[in-house]
N, CA, C and O atoms as a Tinker XYZ file with bonds, in Angstrom:
   512  protein
     1  N    -35.955000  153.875000 -101.571000    73     2
     2  CA   -35.319000  153.973000 -102.722000    64     1     3
     3  C    -35.769000  152.995000 -103.819000    63     2     4     5
     4  O    -35.824000  153.341000 -104.999000    81     3
     5  N    -36.076000  151.814000 -103.408000    73     3     6
     6  CA   -36.280000  150.704000 -104.213000    64     5     7
     7  C    -37.819000  150.555000 -104.433000    63     6     8     9
     8  O    -38.490000  150.835000 -103.440000    81     7
     9  N    -38.460000  150.191000 -105.477000    73     7    10
    10  CA   -39.766000  149.979000 -105.572000    64     9    11
    11  C    -39.997000  148.547000 -105.061000    63    10    12    13
    12  O    -39.311000  147.583000 -105.400000    81    11
    13  N    -40.989000  148.511000 -104.249000    73    11    14
    14  CA   -41.390000  147.151000 -103.651000    64    13    15
    15  C    -42.945000  146.867000 -104.034000    63    14    16    17
    16  O    -43.803000  147.667000 -103.659000    81    15
    17  N    -43.266000  145.800000 -104.731000    73    15    18
    18  CA   -44.523000  145.519000 -105.268000    64    17    19
    19  C    -45.528000  145.362000 -104.026000    63    18    20    21
    20  O    -45.220000  144.603000 -103.107000    81    19
    21  N    -46.621000  146.017000 -104.005000    73    19    22
    22  CA   -47.662000  146.094000 -103.089000    64    21    23
    23  C    -47.418000  146.936000 -101.827000    63    22    24    25
    24  O    -48.225000  146.952000 -100.898000    81    23
    25  N    -46.179000  147.693000 -101.833000    73    23    26
    26  CA   -45.938000  148.650000 -100.714000    64    25    27
    27  C    -46.610000  149.852000 -100.935000    63    26    28    29
    28  O    -46.338000  150.533000 -101.924000    81    27
    29  N    -47.592000  150.244000  -99.996000    73    27    30
    30  CA   -48.284000  151.632000 -100.191000    64    29    31
    31  C    -47.667000  152.684000  -99.679000    63    30    32    33
    32  O    -48.347000  153.527000  -99.092000    81    31
    33  N    -46.384000  152.829000  -99.788000    73    31    34
    34  CA   -45.836000  154.157000  -99.428000    64    33    35
    35  C    -44.958000  154.498000 -100.663000    63    34    36    37
    36  O    -44.311000  153.754000 -101.400000    81    35
    37  N    -45.142000  155.948000 -100.668000    73    35    38
    38  CA   -44.464000  156.784000 -101.831000    64    37    39
    39  C    -43.111000  157.026000 -101.612000    63    38    40    41
    40  O    -42.720000  157.316000 -100.481000    81    39
    41  N    -42.171000  156.923000 -102.776000    73    39    42
    42  CA   -40.706000  157.029000 -102.425000    64    41    43
    43  C    -40.611000  158.518000 -102.038000    63    42    44    45
    44  O    -41.331000  159.377000 -102.547000    81    43
    45  N    -39.618000  158.778000 -101.049000    73    43    46
    46  CA   -39.190000  160.145000 -100.889000    64    45    47
    47  C    -38.787000  161.037000 -102.035000    63    46    48    49
    48  O    -38.104000  160.556000 -102.940000    81    47
    49  N    -39.168000  162.337000 -102.066000    73    47    50
    50  CA   -38.637000  163.135000 -103.329000    64    49    51
    51  C    -37.194000  163.250000 -103.078000    63    50    52    53
    52  O    -36.705000  163.255000 -101.949000    81    51
    53  N    -36.436000  163.356000 -104.335000    73    51    54
    54  CA   -35.033000  163.587000 -104.351000    64    53    55
    55  C    -34.742000  164.867000 -104.819000    63    54    56    57
    56  O    -35.527000  165.496000 -105.527000    81    55
    57  N    -33.516000  165.339000 -104.417000    73    55    58
    58  CA   -32.988000  166.571000 -104.854000    64    57    59
    59  C    -31.509000  166.774000 -104.606000    63    58    60    61
    60  O    -30.934000  166.090000 -103.758000    81    59
    61  N    -30.914000  167.634000 -105.272000    73    59    62
    62  CA   -29.574000  168.000000 -105.188000    64    61    63
    63  C    -29.775000  169.369000 -104.502000    63    62    64    65
    64  O    -30.533000  170.261000 -104.885000    81    63
    65  N    -28.882000  169.383000 -103.310000    73    63    66
    66  CA   -28.985000  170.788000 -102.554000    64    65    67
    67  C    -27.690000  171.292000 -102.041000    63    66    68    69
    68  O    -26.791000  170.497000 -101.766000    81    67
    69  N    -27.537000  172.644000 -101.889000    73    67    70
    70  CA   -26.303000  173.184000 -101.681000    64    69    71
    71  C    -25.637000  172.728000 -100.354000    63    70    72    73
    72  O    -26.362000  172.266000  -99.473000    81    71
    73  N    -24.288000  172.834000 -100.160000    73    71    74
    74  CA   -23.767000  172.456000  -98.973000    64    73    75
    75  C    -24.210000  173.446000  -97.673000    63    74    76    77
    76  O    -24.725000  174.555000  -97.818000    81    75
    77  N    -23.947000  172.908000  -96.571000    73    75    78
    78  CA   -24.301000  173.660000  -95.238000    64    77    79
    79  C    -25.772000  173.353000  -94.685000    63    78    80    81
    80  O    -26.296000  174.035000  -93.805000    81    79
    81  N    -26.335000  172.333000  -95.251000    73    79    82
    82  CA   -27.542000  171.924000  -94.904000    64    81    83
    83  C    -27.605000  170.693000  -93.700000    63    82    84    85
    84  O    -26.835000  169.732000  -93.708000    81    83
    85  N    -28.507000  170.879000  -92.829000    73    83    86
    86  CA   -28.462000  169.663000  -91.687000    64    85    87
    87  C    -29.587000  168.546000  -92.195000    63    86    88    89
    88  O    -30.466000  168.832000  -93.008000    81    87
    89  N    -29.447000  167.398000  -91.671000    73    87    90
    90  CA   -30.459000  166.587000  -92.004000    64    89    91
    91  C    -30.277000  165.234000  -90.999000    63    90    92    93
    92  O    -29.585000  165.203000  -89.981000    81    91
    93  N    -30.960000  164.294000  -91.470000    73    91    94
    94  CA   -30.789000  163.004000  -90.703000    64    93    95
    95  C    -30.818000  161.825000  -91.615000    63    94    96    97
    96  O    -31.251000  161.867000  -92.766000    81    95
    97  N    -30.258000  160.614000  -90.938000    73    95    98
    98  CA   -30.285000  159.288000  -91.703000    64    97    99
    99  C    -30.458000  158.241000  -90.718000    63    98   100   101
   100  O    -30.249000  158.516000  -89.536000    81    99
   101  N    -30.808000  157.095000  -91.052000    73    99   102
   102  CA   -31.085000  155.931000  -89.875000    64   101   103
   103  C    -30.148000  155.027000  -90.255000    63   102   104   105
   104  O    -29.818000  154.837000  -91.425000    81   103
   105  N    -29.629000  154.363000  -89.142000    73   103   106
   106  CA   -28.551000  153.290000  -89.306000    64   105   107
   107  C    -29.110000  152.071000  -88.416000    63   106   108   109
   108  O    -29.846000  152.271000  -87.450000    81   107
   109  N    -28.721000  150.863000  -88.801000    73   107   110
   110  CA   -29.292000  149.808000  -88.002000    64   109   111
   111  C    -28.028000  149.307000  -87.226000    63   110   112   113
   112  O    -27.134000  148.723000  -87.838000    81   111
   113  N    -27.960000  149.513000  -86.000000    73   111   114
   114  CA   -26.958000  148.989000  -85.052000    64   113   115
   115  C    -27.670000  147.940000  -84.342000    63   114   116   117
   116  O    -27.899000  146.964000  -85.057000    81   115
   117  N    -28.076000  147.857000  -83.180000    73   115   118
   118  CA   -28.895000  146.854000  -82.594000    64   117   119
   119  C    -30.428000  147.059000  -82.878000    63   118   120   121
   120  O    -31.265000  146.157000  -82.853000    81   119
   121  N    -30.660000  148.345000  -83.145000    73   119   122
   122  CA   -31.986000  148.598000  -83.760000    64   121   123
   123  C    -31.875000  149.854000  -84.561000    63   122   124   125
   124  O    -30.780000  150.396000  -84.709000    81   123
   125  N    -33.110000  150.395000  -85.149000    73   123   126
   126  CA   -33.005000  151.405000  -86.011000    64   125   127
   127  C    -32.532000  152.676000  -85.213000    63   126   128   129
   128  O    -33.183000  153.075000  -84.248000    81   127
   129  N    -31.490000  153.244000  -85.599000    73   127   130
   130  CA   -30.901000  154.326000  -84.879000    64   129   131
   131  C    -30.865000  155.640000  -85.752000    63   130   132   133
   132  O    -30.080000  155.685000  -86.699000    81   131
   133  N    -31.692000  156.717000  -85.466000    73   131   134
   134  CA   -31.654000  158.007000  -86.064000    64   133   135
   135  C    -30.435000  158.709000  -85.645000    63   134   136   137
   136  O    -30.064000  158.876000  -84.483000    81   135
   137  N    -29.794000  159.143000  -86.827000    73   135   138
   138  CA   -28.507000  159.999000  -86.673000    64   137   139
   139  C    -28.680000  161.242000  -87.380000    63   138   140   141
   140  O    -29.599000  161.358000  -88.191000    81   139
   141  N    -27.818000  162.249000  -87.124000    73   139   142
   142  CA   -27.941000  163.604000  -87.804000    64   141   143
   143  C    -26.485000  163.873000  -88.539000    63   142   144   145
   144  O    -25.435000  163.314000  -88.221000    81   143
   145  N    -26.631000  164.751000  -89.485000    73   143   146
   146  CA   -25.358000  165.198000  -90.300000    64   145   147
   147  C    -25.444000  166.447000  -90.903000    63   146   148   149
   148  O    -26.549000  166.971000  -91.047000    81   147
   149  N    -24.331000  167.045000  -91.308000    73   147   150
   150  CA   -24.386000  168.524000  -91.970000    64   149   151
   151  C    -23.515000  168.362000  -93.069000    63   150   152   153
   152  O    -22.428000  167.842000  -92.820000    81   151
   153  N    -23.757000  168.694000  -94.228000    73   151   154
   154  CA   -23.209000  168.748000  -95.601000    64   153   155
   155  C    -22.129000  169.799000  -95.296000    63   154   156   157
   156  O    -22.447000  170.906000  -94.861000    81   155
   157  N    -20.991000  169.488000  -95.499000    73   155   158
   158  CA   -19.905000  170.361000  -95.441000    64   157   159
   159  C    -19.362000  170.816000  -96.675000    63   158   160   161
   160  O    -18.797000  171.905000  -96.570000    81   159
   161  N    -19.361000  170.307000  -97.827000    73   159   162
   162  CA   -19.086000  170.693000  -99.068000    64   161   163
   163  C    -19.649000  169.967000 -100.114000    63   162   164   165
   164  O    -19.871000  168.785000  -99.851000    81   163
   165  N    -19.969000  170.396000 -101.342000    73   163   166
   166  CA   -20.451000  169.715000 -102.433000    64   165   167
   167  C    -19.286000  169.657000 -103.330000    63   166   168   169
   168  O    -18.807000  170.670000 -103.841000    81   167
   169  N    -18.784000  168.345000 -103.538000    73   167   170
   170  CA   -17.449000  168.029000 -104.204000    64   169   171
   171  C    -17.516000  167.110000 -105.177000    63   170   172   173
   172  O    -18.515000  166.415000 -105.360000    81   171
   173  N    -16.421000  167.039000 -105.892000    73   171   174
   174  CA   -15.984000  165.854000 -106.961000    64   173   175
   175  C    -15.400000  164.813000 -106.025000    63   174   176   177
   176  O    -14.464000  165.067000 -105.267000    81   175
   177  N    -15.942000  163.730000 -106.104000    73   175   178
   178  CA   -15.296000  162.452000 -105.181000    64   177   179
   179  C    -14.651000  161.619000 -106.358000    63   178   180   181
   180  O    -15.247000  161.204000 -107.352000    81   179
   181  N    -13.322000  161.455000 -106.050000    73   179   182
   182  CA   -12.701000  160.717000 -106.972000    64   181   183
   183  C    -12.201000  159.242000 -106.156000    63   182   184   185
   184  O    -11.432000  159.316000 -105.198000    81   183
   185  N    -12.652000  158.103000 -106.579000    73   183   186
   186  CA   -12.465000  156.775000 -105.776000    64   185   187
   187  C    -12.160000  155.737000 -106.664000    63   186   188   189
   188  O    -12.090000  155.937000 -107.876000    81   187
   189  N    -11.969000  154.622000 -106.138000    73   187   190
   190  CA   -11.748000  153.265000 -106.875000    64   189   191
   191  C    -13.239000  152.947000 -107.495000    63   190   192   193
   192  O    -14.266000  153.433000 -107.022000    81   191
   193  N    -13.205000  152.140000 -108.521000    73   191   194
   194  CA   -14.476000  151.574000 -108.974000    64   193   195
   195  C    -14.777000  150.371000 -107.875000    63   194   196   197
   196  O    -13.913000  149.945000 -107.110000    81   195
   197  N    -16.102000  149.907000 -107.919000    73   195   198
   198  CA   -16.212000  148.775000 -107.059000    64   197   199
   199  C    -15.518000  147.690000 -107.268000    63   198   200   201
   200  O    -15.237000  146.972000 -106.309000    81   199
   201  N    -15.111000  147.365000 -108.554000    73   199   202
   202  CA   -14.403000  146.067000 -108.886000    64   201   203
   203  C    -12.965000  146.296000 -108.872000    63   202   204   205
   204  O    -12.195000  145.395000 -109.206000    81   203
   205  N    -12.547000  147.463000 -108.499000    73   203   206
   206  CA   -11.049000  147.881000 -108.265000    64   205   207
   207  C    -10.244000  147.985000 -109.566000    63   206   208   209
   208  O     -9.017000  147.933000 -109.489000    81   207
   209  N    -10.764000  148.109000 -110.596000    73   207   210
   210  CA   -10.050000  148.045000 -111.873000    64   209   211
   211  C     -9.844000  149.473000 -112.486000    63   210   212   213
   212  O     -9.357000  149.604000 -113.610000    81   211
   213  N    -10.201000  150.464000 -111.771000    73   211   214
   214  CA   -10.046000  151.792000 -112.134000    64   213   215
   215  C    -10.305000  152.920000 -111.330000    63   214   216   217
   216  O    -10.332000  152.666000 -110.126000    81   215
   217  N    -10.508000  154.114000 -111.655000    73   215   218
   218  CA   -11.005000  155.186000 -110.766000    64   217   219
   219  C    -12.129000  155.812000 -111.307000    63   218   220   221
   220  O    -12.316000  155.663000 -112.515000    81   219
   221  N    -12.923000  156.486000 -110.654000    73   219   222
   222  CA   -14.045000  157.044000 -111.090000    64   221   223
   223  C    -14.370000  158.398000 -110.236000    63   222   224   225
   224  O    -14.049000  158.490000 -109.051000    81   223
   225  N    -14.997000  159.377000 -110.903000    73   223   226
   226  CA   -15.359000  160.496000 -110.143000    64   225   227
   227  C    -16.758000  160.685000 -110.133000    63   226   228   229
   228  O    -17.420000  160.612000 -111.168000    81   227
   229  N    -17.206000  160.903000 -109.123000    73   227   230
   230  CA   -18.702000  161.106000 -108.789000    64   229   231
   231  C    -19.036000  162.584000 -108.147000    63   230   232   233
   232  O    -18.088000  163.177000 -107.634000    81   231
   233  N    -20.155000  163.127000 -108.145000    73   231   234
   234  CA   -20.608000  164.276000 -107.430000    64   233   235
   235  C    -21.189000  163.710000 -106.106000    63   234   236   237
   236  O    -21.800000  162.646000 -106.004000    81   235
   237  N    -20.884000  164.644000 -105.036000    73   235   238
   238  CA   -21.536000  164.258000 -103.871000    64   237   239
   239  C    -21.296000  165.193000 -102.736000    63   238   240   241
   240  O    -21.028000  166.340000 -103.095000    81   239
   241  N    -21.329000  164.966000 -101.394000    73   239   242
   242  CA   -21.247000  165.524000 -100.380000    64   241   243
   243  C    -20.139000  165.292000  -99.437000    63   242   244   245
   244  O    -20.014000  164.132000  -99.044000    81   243
   245  N    -19.405000  166.077000  -99.050000    73   243   246
   246  CA   -18.389000  165.892000  -97.850000    64   245   247
   247  C    -19.387000  166.124000  -96.851000    63   246   248   249
   248  O    -20.072000  167.145000  -96.910000    81   247
   249  N    -19.568000  165.117000  -95.764000    73   247   250
   250  CA   -20.483000  165.094000  -94.543000    64   249   251
   251  C    -19.846000  165.104000  -93.442000    63   250   252   253
   252  O    -18.800000  164.459000  -93.362000    81   251
   253  N    -20.328000  165.835000  -92.352000    73   251   254
   254  CA   -19.875000  165.705000  -90.829000    64   253   255
   255  C    -20.991000  164.970000  -90.345000    63   254   256   257
   256  O    -22.155000  165.371000  -90.374000    81   255
   257  N    -20.542000  163.735000  -89.841000    73   255   258
   258  CA   -21.483000  162.841000  -89.104000    64   257   259
   259  C    -20.698000  161.706000  -88.521000    63   258   260   261
   260  O    -19.612000  161.396000  -89.010000    81   259
   261  N    -21.226000  161.052000  -87.457000    73   259   262
   262  CA   -20.479000  160.073000  -86.820000    64   261   263
   263  C    -21.221000  158.799000  -87.524000    63   262   264   265
   264  O    -22.424000  158.553000  -87.448000    81   263
   265  N    -20.304000  158.099000  -88.176000    73   263   266
   266  CA   -20.786000  156.841000  -89.036000    64   265   267
   267  C    -19.839000  155.786000  -88.659000    63   266   268   269
   268  O    -18.702000  156.082000  -88.290000    81   267
   269  N    -20.255000  154.543000  -88.732000    73   267   270
   270  CA   -19.492000  153.357000  -88.453000    64   269   271
   271  C    -19.345000  152.427000  -89.597000    63   270   272   273
   272  O    -20.058000  152.612000  -90.583000    81   271
   273  N    -18.527000  151.479000  -89.576000    73   271   274
   274  CA   -18.429000  150.372000  -90.628000    64   273   275
   275  C    -19.896000  149.708000  -90.559000    63   274   276   277
   276  O    -20.437000  149.325000  -89.522000    81   275
   277  N    -20.384000  149.650000  -91.728000    73   275   278
   278  CA   -21.816000  149.100000  -91.996000    64   277   279
   279  C    -22.797000  150.051000  -92.083000    63   278   280   281
   280  O    -23.955000  149.654000  -92.207000    81   279
   281  N    -22.555000  151.302000  -92.042000    73   279   282
   282  CA   -23.337000  152.572000  -92.203000    64   281   283
   283  C    -23.607000  152.933000  -93.690000    63   282   284   285
   284  O    -24.498000  153.712000  -94.026000    81   283
   285  N    -22.797000  152.327000  -94.523000    73   283   286
   286  CA   -22.966000  152.577000  -95.850000    64   285   287
   287  C    -24.097000  152.273000  -96.596000    63   286   288   289
   288  O    -24.554000  151.142000  -96.426000    81   287
   289  N    -24.623000  152.959000  -97.330000    73   287   290
   290  CA   -26.149000  152.693000  -97.987000    64   289   291
   291  C    -27.151000  153.686000  -97.293000    63   290   292   293
   292  O    -28.233000  153.913000  -97.834000    81   291
   293  N    -26.809000  154.275000  -96.113000    73   291   294
   294  CA   -27.889000  154.941000  -95.463000    64   293   295
   295  C    -28.294000  156.346000  -96.393000    63   294   296   297
   296  O    -27.428000  157.077000  -96.873000    81   295
   297  N    -29.486000  156.534000  -96.519000    73   295   298
   298  CA   -30.034000  157.513000  -97.199000    64   297   299
   299  C    -30.069000  158.932000  -96.343000    63   298   300   301
   300  O    -30.740000  158.963000  -95.311000    81   299
   301  N    -29.393000  160.022000  -96.749000    73   299   302
   302  CA   -29.378000  161.379000  -96.250000    64   301   303
   303  C    -30.696000  162.051000  -96.384000    63   302   304   305
   304  O    -31.236000  161.862000  -97.474000    81   303
   305  N    -31.302000  162.744000  -95.588000    73   303   306
   306  CA   -32.669000  163.206000  -95.865000    64   305   307
   307  C    -32.721000  164.709000  -95.318000    63   306   308   309
   308  O    -32.409000  164.828000  -94.133000    81   307
   309  N    -33.013000  165.676000  -95.891000    73   307   310
   310  CA   -33.147000  167.033000  -95.459000    64   309   311
   311  C    -34.454000  167.315000  -95.738000    63   310   312   313
   312  O    -34.923000  167.149000  -96.863000    81   311
   313  N    -35.262000  167.847000  -94.543000    73   311   314
   314  CA   -36.691000  168.282000  -94.819000    64   313   315
   315  C    -37.504000  167.326000  -95.512000    63   314   316   317
   316  O    -38.468000  167.754000  -96.146000    81   315
   317  N    -37.267000  166.106000  -95.489000    73   315   318
   318  CA   -38.029000  165.149000  -96.062000    64   317   319
   319  C    -37.661000  164.642000  -97.528000    63   318   320   321
   320  O    -38.325000  163.825000  -98.166000    81   319
   321  N    -36.570000  165.224000  -97.925000    73   319   322
   322  CA   -35.966000  164.996000  -99.350000    64   321   323
   323  C    -34.780000  164.199000  -99.159000    63   322   324   325
   324  O    -33.998000  164.444000  -98.240000    81   323
   325  N    -34.592000  163.186000 -100.039000    73   323   326
   326  CA   -33.502000  162.362000 -100.162000    64   325   327
   327  C    -32.402000  163.216000 -100.965000    63   326   328   329
   328  O    -32.715000  163.726000 -102.041000    81   327
   329  N    -31.293000  163.345000 -100.507000    73   327   330
   330  CA   -30.060000  163.987000 -101.117000    64   329   331
   331  C    -28.845000  163.190000 -101.430000    63   330   332   333
   332  O    -28.032000  163.569000 -102.273000    81   331
   333  N    -28.717000  162.075000 -100.748000    73   331   334
   334  CA   -27.654000  161.241000 -101.029000    64   333   335
   335  C    -27.594000  160.109000 -100.306000    63   334   336   337
   336  O    -28.486000  159.788000  -99.521000    81   335
   337  N    -26.286000  159.258000 -100.564000    73   335   338
   338  CA   -26.363000  157.959000  -99.928000    64   337   339
   339  C    -24.986000  157.754000  -99.438000    63   338   340   341
   340  O    -24.020000  157.743000 -100.201000    81   339
   341  N    -24.903000  157.596000  -98.201000    73   339   342
   342  CA   -23.514000  157.295000  -97.562000    64   341   343
   343  C    -22.715000  156.212000  -98.057000    63   342   344   345
   344  O    -23.267000  155.146000  -98.328000    81   343
   345  N    -21.373000  156.373000  -98.220000    73   343   346
   346  CA   -20.456000  155.373000  -98.707000    64   345   347
   347  C    -19.287000  155.084000  -98.280000    63   346   348   349
   348  O    -18.791000  153.965000  -98.412000    81   347
   349  N    -18.621000  156.230000  -97.625000    73   347   350
   350  CA   -17.295000  156.137000  -97.017000    64   349   351
   351  C    -17.044000  157.135000  -95.880000    63   350   352   353
   352  O    -17.714000  158.153000  -95.710000    81   351
   353  N    -15.993000  156.737000  -95.103000    73   351   354
   354  CA   -15.646000  157.528000  -93.855000    64   353   355
   355  C    -14.042000  157.649000  -94.174000    63   354   356   357
   356  O    -13.316000  156.813000  -94.711000    81   355
   357  N    -13.720000  158.940000  -93.680000    73   355   358
   358  CA   -12.129000  159.093000  -93.648000    64   357   359
   359  C    -11.636000  158.172000  -92.327000    63   358   360   361
   360  O    -12.297000  157.969000  -91.308000    81   359
   361  N    -10.322000  157.686000  -92.627000    73   359   362
   362  CA    -9.832000  156.816000  -91.554000    64   361   363
   363  C     -9.050000  157.790000  -90.608000    63   362   364   365
   364  O     -8.910000  157.453000  -89.432000    81   363
   365  N     -8.585000  158.859000  -91.009000    73   363   366
   366  CA    -7.974000  159.756000  -90.083000    64   365   367
   367  C     -8.755000  160.824000  -89.162000    63   366   368   369
   368  O     -8.258000  161.401000  -88.195000    81   367
   369  N    -10.108000  160.986000  -89.655000    73   367   370
   370  CA   -11.104000  161.734000  -89.232000    64   369   371
   371  C    -12.364000  161.191000  -89.111000    63   370   372   373
   372  O    -13.074000  161.275000  -90.113000    81   371
   373  N    -12.994000  160.446000  -87.753000    73   371   374
   374  CA   -14.109000  159.657000  -87.688000    64   373   375
   375  C    -15.491000  160.431000  -88.138000    63   374   376   377
   376  O    -16.484000  159.809000  -88.514000    81   375
   377  N    -15.438000  161.667000  -88.064000    73   375   378
   378  CA   -16.604000  162.348000  -88.196000    64   377   379
   379  C    -16.784000  162.941000  -89.728000    63   378   380   381
   380  O    -17.783000  163.578000  -90.065000    81   379
   381  N    -15.788000  162.673000  -90.520000    73   379   382
   382  CA   -15.579000  163.043000  -91.887000    64   381   383
   383  C    -16.024000  161.882000  -92.903000    63   382   384   385
   384  O    -15.437000  160.802000  -92.832000    81   383
   385  N    -16.919000  162.048000  -93.728000    73   383   386
   386  CA   -17.544000  160.989000  -94.411000    64   385   387
   387  C    -18.020000  161.552000  -95.781000    63   386   388   389
   388  O    -18.055000  162.775000  -95.910000    81   387
   389  N    -18.415000  160.687000  -96.892000    73   387   390
   390  CA   -18.783000  161.044000  -97.948000    64   389   391
   391  C    -20.106000  160.336000  -98.428000    63   390   392   393
   392  O    -20.372000  159.166000  -98.154000    81   391
   393  N    -21.005000  161.276000  -99.267000    73   391   394
   394  CA   -22.027000  160.556000  -99.691000    64   393   395
   395  C    -22.174000  160.894000 -101.236000    63   394   396   397
   396  O    -21.917000  162.029000 -101.637000    81   395
   397  N    -22.547000  159.996000 -102.002000    73   395   398
   398  CA   -23.148000  160.166000 -103.394000    64   397   399
   399  C    -24.381000  160.973000 -103.567000    63   398   400   401
   400  O    -25.408000  160.615000 -102.991000    81   399
   401  N    -24.364000  162.037000 -104.318000    73   399   402
   402  CA   -25.403000  162.863000 -104.744000    64   401   403
   403  C    -26.533000  161.837000 -105.249000    63   402   404   405
   404  O    -26.267000  160.932000 -106.040000    81   403
   405  N    -27.709000  162.039000 -104.768000    73   403   406
   406  CA   -28.694000  161.171000 -105.122000    64   405   407
   407  C    -29.148000  161.133000 -106.669000    63   406   408   409
   408  O    -29.714000  160.174000 -107.192000    81   407
   409  N    -28.812000  162.310000 -107.296000    73   407   410
   410  CA   -29.047000  162.585000 -108.677000    64   409   411
   411  C    -28.048000  161.658000 -109.476000    63   410   412   413
   412  O    -28.406000  161.024000 -110.469000    81   411
   413  N    -26.720000  161.628000 -108.944000    73   411   414
   414  CA   -25.640000  160.852000 -109.494000    64   413   415
   415  C    -25.881000  159.431000 -109.478000    63   414   416   417
   416  O    -25.613000  158.678000 -110.414000    81   415
   417  N    -26.409000  159.087000 -108.354000    73   415   418
   418  CA   -26.997000  157.492000 -108.199000    64   417   419
   419  C    -28.159000  157.309000 -109.082000    63   418   420   421
   420  O    -28.270000  156.239000 -109.680000    81   419
   421  N    -28.926000  158.122000 -109.211000    73   419   422
   422  CA   -29.996000  157.910000 -110.096000    64   421   423
   423  C    -29.590000  157.712000 -111.541000    63   422   424   425
   424  O    -30.134000  156.825000 -112.199000    81   423
   425  N    -28.601000  158.544000 -112.099000    73   423   426
   426  CA   -27.977000  158.570000 -113.446000    64   425   427
   427  C    -27.359000  157.106000 -113.574000    63   426   428   429
   428  O    -27.522000  156.416000 -114.581000    81   427
   429  N    -26.649000  156.707000 -112.480000    73   427   430
   430  CA   -25.855000  155.388000 -112.691000    64   429   431
   431  C    -26.983000  154.130000 -112.681000    63   430   432   433
   432  O    -26.846000  153.120000 -113.371000    81   431
   433  N    -27.884000  154.322000 -111.963000    73   431   434
   434  CA   -28.899000  153.199000 -111.946000    64   433   435
   435  C    -29.535000  153.138000 -113.211000    63   434   436   437
   436  O    -29.741000  152.031000 -113.709000    81   435
   437  N    -29.951000  154.403000 -113.930000    73   435   438
   438  CA   -30.559000  154.199000 -115.246000    64   437   439
   439  C    -29.557000  153.691000 -116.341000    63   438   440   441
   440  O    -29.952000  153.034000 -117.304000    81   439
   441  N    -28.164000  154.048000 -116.135000    73   439   442
   442  CA   -27.155000  153.553000 -117.093000    64   441   443
   443  C    -27.010000  152.008000 -117.012000    63   442   444   445
   444  O    -26.770000  151.295000 -117.987000    81   443
   445  N    -27.160000  151.634000 -115.915000    73   443   446
   446  CA   -27.252000  150.111000 -115.698000    64   445   447
   447  C    -28.423000  149.432000 -116.009000    63   446   448   449
   448  O    -28.499000  148.209000 -115.891000    81   447
   449  N    -29.591000  150.313000 -116.502000    73   447   450
   450  CA   -30.725000  149.561000 -117.011000    64   449   451
   451  C    -31.851000  149.221000 -115.966000    63   450   452   453
   452  O    -32.718000  148.383000 -116.217000    81   451
   453  N    -31.790000  149.944000 -114.731000    73   451   454
   454  CA   -32.763000  149.863000 -113.645000    64   453   455
   455  C    -33.918000  151.030000 -114.043000    63   454   456   457
   456  O    -33.649000  152.085000 -114.617000    81   455
   457  N    -34.989000  150.691000 -113.699000    73   455   458
   458  CA   -36.043000  151.661000 -113.779000    64   457   459
   459  C    -35.997000  152.398000 -112.591000    63   458   460   461
   460  O    -35.971000  151.923000 -111.456000    81   459
   461  N    -35.985000  153.730000 -112.942000    73   459   462
   462  CA   -35.851000  154.915000 -111.773000    64   461   463
   463  C    -36.900000  155.868000 -112.153000    63   462   464   465
   464  O    -36.955000  156.425000 -113.250000    81   463
   465  N    -37.818000  156.043000 -111.084000    73   463   466
   466  CA   -38.924000  157.123000 -111.345000    64   465   467
   467  C    -38.232000  158.481000 -111.383000    63   466   468   469
   468  O    -37.394000  158.713000 -110.512000    81   467
   469  N    -38.512000  159.430000 -112.340000    73   467   470
   470  CA   -37.957000  160.681000 -112.373000    64   469   471
   471  C    -38.642000  161.601000 -111.397000    63   470   472   473
   472  O    -39.752000  162.033000 -111.707000    81   471
   473  N    -38.094000  161.945000 -110.247000    73   471   474
   474  CA   -38.524000  162.859000 -109.426000    64   473   475
   475  C    -37.432000  163.705000 -108.698000    63   474   476   477
   476  O    -37.652000  164.321000 -107.656000    81   475
   477  N    -36.279000  163.674000 -109.327000    73   475   478
   478  CA   -35.018000  164.406000 -108.758000    64   477   479
   479  C    -35.236000  165.741000 -109.491000    63   478   480   481
   480  O    -35.553000  165.854000 -110.675000    81   479
   481  N    -34.980000  166.912000 -108.457000    73   479   482
   482  CA   -34.736000  168.164000 -108.955000    64   481   483
   483  C    -33.318000  168.719000 -108.396000    63   482   484   485
   484  O    -32.885000  168.299000 -107.322000    81   483
   485  N    -32.690000  169.573000 -109.081000    73   483   486
   486  CA   -31.382000  170.032000 -108.858000    64   485   487
   487  C    -31.458000  171.309000 -108.592000    63   486   488   489
   488  O    -31.971000  172.070000 -109.412000    81   487
   489  N    -30.940000  171.779000 -107.349000    73   487   490
   490  CA   -30.900000  173.071000 -106.873000    64   489   491
   491  C    -29.585000  173.832000 -107.266000    63   490   492   493
   492  O    -29.282000  174.855000 -106.651000    81   491
   493  N    -28.757000  173.322000 -108.338000    73   491   494
   494  CA   -27.585000  173.750000 -108.772000    64   493   495
   495  C    -26.653000  174.161000 -107.689000    63   494   496   497
   496  O    -26.400000  175.364000 -107.642000    81   495
   497  N    -26.073000  173.352000 -106.775000    73   495   498
   498  CA   -24.967000  173.692000 -105.947000    64   497   499
   499  C    -23.963000  174.169000 -106.289000    63   498   500   501
   500  O    -23.522000  173.556000 -107.261000    81   499
   501  N    -23.105000  175.291000 -105.868000    73   499   502
   502  CA   -22.019000  175.909000 -106.138000    64   501   503
   503  C    -20.976000  174.740000 -106.143000    63   502   504   505
   504  O    -20.981000  173.810000 -105.336000    81   503
   505  N    -20.048000  174.924000 -107.203000    73   503   506
   506  CA   -18.897000  173.796000 -107.000000    64   505   507
   507  C    -18.010000  174.181000 -106.166000    63   506   508   509
   508  O    -17.639000  175.355000 -106.162000    81   507
   509  N    -17.471000  173.191000 -105.241000    73   507   510
   510  CA   -16.467000  173.585000 -103.968000    64   509   511
   511  C    -15.207000  173.675000 -104.914000    63   510   512
   512  O    -14.104000  173.959000 -104.448000    81   511
């Protein structure tokens, strides 16, 4: 997701996809560990701001996956396309988690002044 000077690898294409898709992500436990997920719904996610001084609503996915503390930031990939970034897990349901839509993340990075290469396509998922 981030540009690295001298790295001869192209970034993954990015897209917003409808719910019901299966894909994978990699987390680092003792070593890189591939995991699988299913997008359960495309939703508005209302959460606290990172500094805790307010609330924010972001578009993203409710995800079915087994994640652990420390897995936040993993990129969800469907058929070679990045669709979201994991950031939270339900406390009462260990396989229920949420990921911010990659397009939403791209808009926020631009708003913060970061350079973001435009390669996101949106497949106009139905509102949940």
